mmCIF file as gemmi writes it, N, C-alpha and C atoms, coordinates in Angstrom:
data_model
loop_
_atom_site.group_PDB
_atom_site.id
_atom_site.type_symbol
_atom_site.label_atom_id
_atom_site.label_alt_id
_atom_site.label_comp_id
_atom_site.label_asym_id
_atom_site.label_entity_id
_atom_site.label_seq_id
_atom_site.pdbx_PDB_ins_code
_atom_site.Cartn_x
_atom_site.Cartn_y
_atom_site.Cartn_z
_atom_site.occupancy
_atom_site.B_iso_or_equiv
_atom_site.pdbx_formal_charge
_atom_site.auth_seq_id
_atom_site.auth_asym_id
_atom_site.pdbx_PDB_model_num
ATOM 1 N N . MET Axp A 1 ? 6.599 -4.246 15.535 1 0 ? 1 A 1
ATOM 2 C CA . MET Axp A 1 ? 4.347 -3.84 15.948 1 0 ? 1 A 1
ATOM 3 C C . MET Axp A 1 ? 4.518 -2.213 15.508 1 0 ? 1 A 1
ATOM 4 N N . ILE Axp A 2 ? 3.217 -1.681 14.613 1 0 ? 2 A 1
ATOM 5 C CA . ILE Axp A 2 ? 3.277 -1.004 14.886 1 0 ? 2 A 1
ATOM 6 C C . ILE Axp A 2 ? 2.32 -0.333 15.964 1 0 ? 2 A 1
ATOM 7 N N . ASN Axp A 3 ? 2.109 1.131 15.859 1 0 ? 3 A 1
ATOM 8 C CA . ASN Axp A 3 ? 1.861 2.219 16.786 1 0 ? 3 A 1
ATOM 9 C C . ASN Axp A 3 ? 0.731 1.932 15.776 1 0 ? 3 A 1
ATOM 10 N N . LEU Axp A 4 ? -0.371 2.592 16.028 1 0 ? 4 A 1
ATOM 11 C CA . LEU Axp A 4 ? -1.867 3.564 15.206 1 0 ? 4 A 1
ATOM 12 C C . LEU Axp A 4 ? -1.796 4.633 15.91 1 0 ? 4 A 1
ATOM 13 N N . ALA Axp A 5 ? -1.133 4.511 16.525 1 0 ? 5 A 1
ATOM 14 C CA . ALA Axp A 5 ? -1.604 6.56 17.815 1 0 ? 5 A 1
ATOM 15 C C . ALA Axp A 5 ? -0.412 7.437 16.349 1 0 ? 5 A 1
ATOM 16 N N . GLU Axp A 6 ? 1.115 7.02 16.574 1 0 ? 6 A 1
ATOM 17 C CA . GLU Axp A 6 ? 2.165 7.505 15.161 1 0 ? 6 A 1
ATOM 18 C C . GLU Axp A 6 ? 1.457 7.146 13.157 1 0 ? 6 A 1
ATOM 19 N N . LEU Axp A 7 ? 0.539 6.401 13.063 1 0 ? 7 A 1
ATOM 20 C CA . LEU Axp A 7 ? 0.081 5.995 11.422 1 0 ? 7 A 1
ATOM 21 C C . LEU Axp A 7 ? -0.397 7.458 11.252 1 0 ? 7 A 1
ATOM 22 N N . GLY Axp A 8 ? 0.088 7.373 10.34 1 0 ? 8 A 1
ATOM 23 C CA . GLY Axp A 8 ? -0.167 8.638 8.76 1 0 ? 8 A 1
ATOM 24 C C . GLY Axp A 8 ? -1.473 7.798 8.6 1 0 ? 8 A 1
ATOM 25 N N . ARG Axp A 9 ? -1.777 8.222 7.041 1 0 ? 9 A 1
ATOM 26 C CA . ARG Axp A 9 ? -2.71 8.448 6.661 1 0 ? 9 A 1
ATOM 27 C C . ARG Axp A 9 ? -2.77 6.254 5.564 1 0 ? 9 A 1
ATOM 28 N N . VAL Axp A 10 ? -3.691 6.61 5.471 1 0 ? 10 A 1
ATOM 29 C CA . VAL Axp A 10 ? -4.285 4.899 5.223 1 0 ? 10 A 1
ATOM 30 C C . VAL Axp A 10 ? -4.888 5.417 4.047 1 0 ? 10 A 1
ATOM 31 N N . PHE Axp A 11 ? -4.317 4.218 3.216 1 0 ? 11 A 1
ATOM 32 C CA . PHE Axp A 11 ? -4.371 4.689 1.895 1 0 ? 11 A 1
ATOM 33 C C . PHE Axp A 11 ? -5.507 2.389 1.846 1 0 ? 11 A 1
ATOM 34 N N . ILE Axp A 12 ? -6.511 2.023 1.335 1 0 ? 12 A 1
ATOM 35 C CA . ILE Axp A 12 ? -6.98 1.031 1.179 1 0 ? 12 A 1
ATOM 36 C C . ILE Axp A 12 ? -7.537 0.628 -0.361 1 0 ? 12 A 1
ATOM 37 N N . VAL Axp A 13 ? -6.198 0.058 -0.782 1 0 ? 13 A 1
ATOM 38 C CA . VAL Axp A 13 ? -6.067 -0.402 -2.567 1 0 ? 13 A 1
ATOM 39 C C . VAL Axp A 13 ? -7.626 -1.189 -3.085 1 0 ? 13 A 1
ATOM 40 N N . CYS Axp A 14 ? -8.799 -1.134 -3.728 1 0 ? 14 A 1
ATOM 41 C CA . CYS Axp A 14 ? -10.068 -1.408 -4.047 1 0 ? 14 A 1
ATOM 42 C C . CYS Axp A 14 ? -9.445 -2.458 -5.155 1 0 ? 14 A 1
ATOM 43 N N . GLY Axp A 15 ? -10.48 -3.558 -4.702 1 0 ? 15 A 1
ATOM 44 C CA . GLY Axp A 15 ? -10.1 -4.601 -5.525 1 0 ? 15 A 1
ATOM 45 C C . GLY Axp A 15 ? -9.251 -5.933 -5.372 1 0 ? 15 A 1
ATOM 46 N N . LYS Axp A 16 ? -9.01 -6.966 -6.137 1 0 ? 16 A 1
ATOM 47 C CA . LYS Axp A 16 ? -8.283 -7.986 -5.619 1 0 ? 16 A 1
ATOM 48 C C . LYS Axp A 16 ? -7.489 -7.469 -6.031 1 0 ? 16 A 1
ATOM 49 N N . THR Axp A 17 ? -5.916 -8.176 -4.901 1 0 ? 17 A 1
ATOM 50 C CA . THR Axp A 17 ? -4.625 -7.985 -5.724 1 0 ? 17 A 1
ATOM 51 C C . THR Axp A 17 ? -3.98 -9.508 -5.183 1 0 ? 17 A 1
ATOM 52 N N . ASP Axp A 18 ? -2.963 -9.769 -6.059 1 0 ? 18 A 1
ATOM 53 C CA . ASP Axp A 18 ? -2.055 -11.01 -6.011 1 0 ? 18 A 1
ATOM 54 C C . ASP Axp A 18 ? -0.853 -10.622 -5.111 1 0 ? 18 A 1
ATOM 55 N N . ILE Axp A 19 ? -0.643 -10.705 -4.065 1 0 ? 19 A 1
ATOM 56 C CA . ILE Axp A 19 ? 0.037 -10.364 -3.199 1 0 ? 19 A 1
ATOM 57 C C . ILE Axp A 19 ? 1.319 -11.098 -3.494 1 0 ? 19 A 1
ATOM 58 N N . ARG Axp A 20 ? 0.805 -12.323 -3.88 1 0 ? 20 A 1
ATOM 59 C CA . ARG Axp A 20 ? 2.102 -13.188 -4.615 1 0 ? 20 A 1
ATOM 60 C C . ARG Axp A 20 ? 3.33 -12.72 -5.059 1 0 ? 20 A 1
ATOM 61 N N . TRP Axp A 21 ? 2.977 -11.558 -5.895 1 0 ? 21 A 1
ATOM 62 C CA . TRP Axp A 21 ? 3.647 -10.033 -6.805 1 0 ? 21 A 1
ATOM 63 C C . TRP Axp A 21 ? 4.502 -9.747 -5.775 1 0 ? 21 A 1
ATOM 64 N N . GLY Axp A 22 ? 4.386 -9.451 -4.592 1 0 ? 22 A 1
ATOM 65 C CA . GLY Axp A 22 ? 5.913 -8.745 -4.332 1 0 ? 22 A 1
ATOM 66 C C . GLY Axp A 22 ? 6.076 -7.49 -3.603 1 0 ? 22 A 1
ATOM 67 N N . ILE Axp A 23 ? 6.923 -7.347 -2.789 1 0 ? 23 A 1
ATOM 68 C CA . ILE Axp A 23 ? 6.995 -5.756 -2.333 1 0 ? 23 A 1
ATOM 69 C C . ILE Axp A 23 ? 7.291 -4.856 -3.316 1 0 ? 23 A 1
ATOM 70 N N . ASP Axp A 24 ? 8.072 -4.975 -4.503 1 0 ? 24 A 1
ATOM 71 C CA . ASP Axp A 24 ? 8.567 -4.137 -5.468 1 0 ? 24 A 1
ATOM 72 C C . ASP Axp A 24 ? 6.623 -4.003 -6.651 1 0 ? 24 A 1
ATOM 73 N N . SER Axp A 25 ? 6.178 -4.616 -6.46 1 0 ? 25 A 1
ATOM 74 C CA . SER Axp A 25 ? 5.403 -4.347 -7.526 1 0 ? 25 A 1
ATOM 75 C C . SER Axp A 25 ? 3.908 -4.048 -7.203 1 0 ? 25 A 1
ATOM 76 N N . LEU Axp A 26 ? 3.691 -4.481 -5.536 1 0 ? 26 A 1
ATOM 77 C CA . LEU Axp A 26 ? 2.715 -3.292 -4.579 1 0 ? 26 A 1
ATOM 78 C C . LEU Axp A 26 ? 3.25 -2.06 -4.73 1 0 ? 26 A 1
ATOM 79 N N . ALA Axp A 27 ? 4.691 -1.386 -4.457 1 0 ? 27 A 1
ATOM 80 C CA . ALA Axp A 27 ? 5.242 -0.113 -4.731 1 0 ? 27 A 1
ATOM 81 C C . ALA Axp A 27 ? 4.606 0.434 -6.086 1 0 ? 27 A 1
ATOM 82 N N . TYR Axp A 28 ? 4.659 -0.469 -7.274 1 0 ? 28 A 1
ATOM 83 C CA . TYR Axp A 28 ? 4.375 0.033 -8.356 1 0 ? 28 A 1
ATOM 84 C C . TYR Axp A 28 ? 3.485 0.393 -8.9 1 0 ? 28 A 1
ATOM 85 N N . ILE Axp A 29 ? 2.534 -0.336 -8.29 1 0 ? 29 A 1
ATOM 86 C CA . ILE Axp A 29 ? 0.909 0.227 -8.719 1 0 ? 29 A 1
ATOM 87 C C . ILE Axp A 29 ? 1.087 1.331 -7.32 1 0 ? 29 A 1
ATOM 88 N N . VAL Axp A 30 ? 1.323 1.291 -6.735 1 0 ? 30 A 1
ATOM 89 C CA . VAL Axp A 30 ? 0.936 2.611 -5.636 1 0 ? 30 A 1
ATOM 90 C C . VAL Axp A 30 ? 1.593 3.538 -5.754 1 0 ? 30 A 1
ATOM 91 N N . LYS Axp A 31 ? 3.079 3.94 -6.722 1 0 ? 31 A 1
ATOM 92 C CA . LYS Axp A 31 ? 3.15 4.646 -7.411 1 0 ? 31 A 1
ATOM 93 C C . LYS Axp A 31 ? 2.633 4.617 -9.041 1 0 ? 31 A 1
ATOM 94 N N . LYS Axp A 32 ? 2.479 3.982 -10.145 1 0 ? 32 A 1
ATOM 95 C CA . LYS Axp A 32 ? 2.084 4.291 -10.719 1 0 ? 32 A 1
ATOM 96 C C . LYS Axp A 32 ? -0.024 4.653 -11.312 1 0 ? 32 A 1
ATOM 97 N N . SER Axp A 33 ? -0.515 3.953 -9.929 1 0 ? 33 A 1
ATOM 98 C CA . SER Axp A 33 ? -2.022 4.064 -10.587 1 0 ? 33 A 1
ATOM 99 C C . SER Axp A 33 ? -2.548 5.158 -9.366 1 0 ? 33 A 1
ATOM 100 N N . PHE Axp A 34 ? -1.136 4.621 -8.744 1 0 ? 34 A 1
ATOM 101 C CA . PHE Axp A 34 ? -2.44 6.477 -7.634 1 0 ? 34 A 1
ATOM 102 C C . PHE Axp A 34 ? -1.155 7.084 -7.44 1 0 ? 34 A 1
ATOM 103 N N . ASN Axp A 35 ? -0.131 7.855 -8.285 1 0 ? 35 A 1
ATOM 104 C CA . ASN Axp A 35 ? 0.101 8.456 -8.535 1 0 ? 35 A 1
ATOM 105 C C . ASN Axp A 35 ? 0.442 9.179 -6.633 1 0 ? 35 A 1
ATOM 106 N N . LEU Axp A 36 ? 0.58 7.905 -6.361 1 0 ? 36 A 1
ATOM 107 C CA . LEU Axp A 36 ? 1.929 8.333 -4.68 1 0 ? 36 A 1
ATOM 108 C C . LEU Axp A 36 ? 3.355 7.849 -4.242 1 0 ? 36 A 1
ATOM 109 N N . ASN Axp A 37 ? 3.617 7.939 -3.213 1 0 ? 37 A 1
ATOM 110 C CA . ASN Axp A 37 ? 4.779 7.84 -3.208 1 0 ? 37 A 1
ATOM 111 C C . ASN Axp A 37 ? 5.374 5.92 -2.207 1 0 ? 37 A 1
ATOM 112 N N . PRO Axp A 38 ? 5.082 5.244 -2.269 1 0 ? 38 A 1
ATOM 113 C CA . PRO Axp A 38 ? 5.146 4.551 -1.394 1 0 ? 38 A 1
ATOM 114 C C . PRO Axp A 38 ? 6.287 4.535 -0.202 1 0 ? 38 A 1
ATOM 115 N N . PHE Axp A 39 ? 7.174 4.981 -0.733 1 0 ? 39 A 1
ATOM 116 C CA . PHE Axp A 39 ? 7.898 5.581 0.732 1 0 ? 39 A 1
ATOM 117 C C . PHE Axp A 39 ? 7.363 6.496 1.716 1 0 ? 39 A 1
ATOM 118 N N . SER Axp A 40 ? 6.309 7.554 1.188 1 0 ? 40 A 1
ATOM 119 C CA . SER Axp A 40 ? 5.709 8.817 2.34 1 0 ? 40 A 1
ATOM 120 C C . SER Axp A 40 ? 5.679 8.585 3.909 1 0 ? 40 A 1
ATOM 121 N N . GLY Axp A 41 ? 5.651 6.836 3.651 1 0 ? 41 A 1
ATOM 122 C CA . GLY Axp A 41 ? 6.06 6.602 6.095 1 0 ? 41 A 1
ATOM 123 C C . GLY Axp A 41 ? 3.619 6.509 5.864 1 0 ? 41 A 1
ATOM 124 N N . CYS Axp A 42 ? 3.075 6.704 4.942 1 0 ? 42 A 1
ATOM 125 C CA . CYS Axp A 42 ? 2.019 6.105 5.192 1 0 ? 42 A 1
ATOM 126 C C . CYS Axp A 42 ? 1.342 4.769 4.158 1 0 ? 42 A 1
ATOM 127 N N . ALA Axp A 43 ? 0.798 4.059 4.81 1 0 ? 43 A 1
ATOM 128 C CA . ALA Axp A 43 ? 0.133 2.723 5.185 1 0 ? 43 A 1
ATOM 129 C C . ALA Axp A 43 ? -0.752 2.844 3.969 1 0 ? 43 A 1
ATOM 130 N N . PHE Axp A 44 ? -0.846 1.631 2.887 1 0 ? 44 A 1
ATOM 131 C CA . PHE Axp A 44 ? -1.685 0.84 2.261 1 0 ? 44 A 1
ATOM 132 C C . PHE Axp A 44 ? -2.221 -0.734 1.843 1 0 ? 44 A 1
ATOM 133 N N . LEU Axp A 45 ? -3.344 -0.644 2.209 1 0 ? 45 A 1
ATOM 134 C CA . LEU Axp A 45 ? -3.821 -1.741 2.804 1 0 ? 45 A 1
ATOM 135 C C . LEU Axp A 45 ? -4.626 -2.385 2.001 1 0 ? 45 A 1
ATOM 136 N N . PHE Axp A 46 ? -4.005 -3.688 1.043 1 0 ? 46 A 1
ATOM 137 C CA . PHE Axp A 46 ? -4.032 -4.878 -0.022 1 0 ? 46 A 1
ATOM 138 C C . PHE Axp A 46 ? -5.005 -6.11 0.524 1 0 ? 46 A 1
ATOM 139 N N . CYS Axp A 47 ? -5.652 -5.791 -0.375 1 0 ? 47 A 1
ATOM 140 C CA . CYS Axp A 47 ? -7.37 -7.522 -0.243 1 0 ? 47 A 1
ATOM 141 C C . CYS Axp A 47 ? -6.437 -8.047 -1.03 1 0 ? 47 A 1
ATOM 142 N N . GLY Axp A 48 ? -5.344 -8.861 -0.645 1 0 ? 48 A 1
ATOM 143 C CA . GLY Axp A 48 ? -6.035 -10.711 -1.45 1 0 ? 48 A 1
ATOM 144 C C . GLY Axp A 48 ? -6.291 -11.061 -1.853 1 0 ? 48 A 1
ATOM 145 N N . SER Axp A 49 ? -6.065 -12.212 -2.656 1 0 ? 49 A 1
ATOM 146 C CA . SER Axp A 49 ? -6.993 -12.686 -3.879 1 0 ? 49 A 1
ATOM 147 C C . SER Axp A 49 ? -6.399 -14.469 -3.341 1 0 ? 49 A 1
């Protein structure tokens, strides 16, 4: 369970994302499209299609 009090920054990825791609592809989107480290402890929210 996620403790919201300890949650760092939250990034919302706008647009539709095919969640079927899996965690590796979503991490790639975070790294290449936003120049962020997907393992930084931040939360990334995707909107599925």
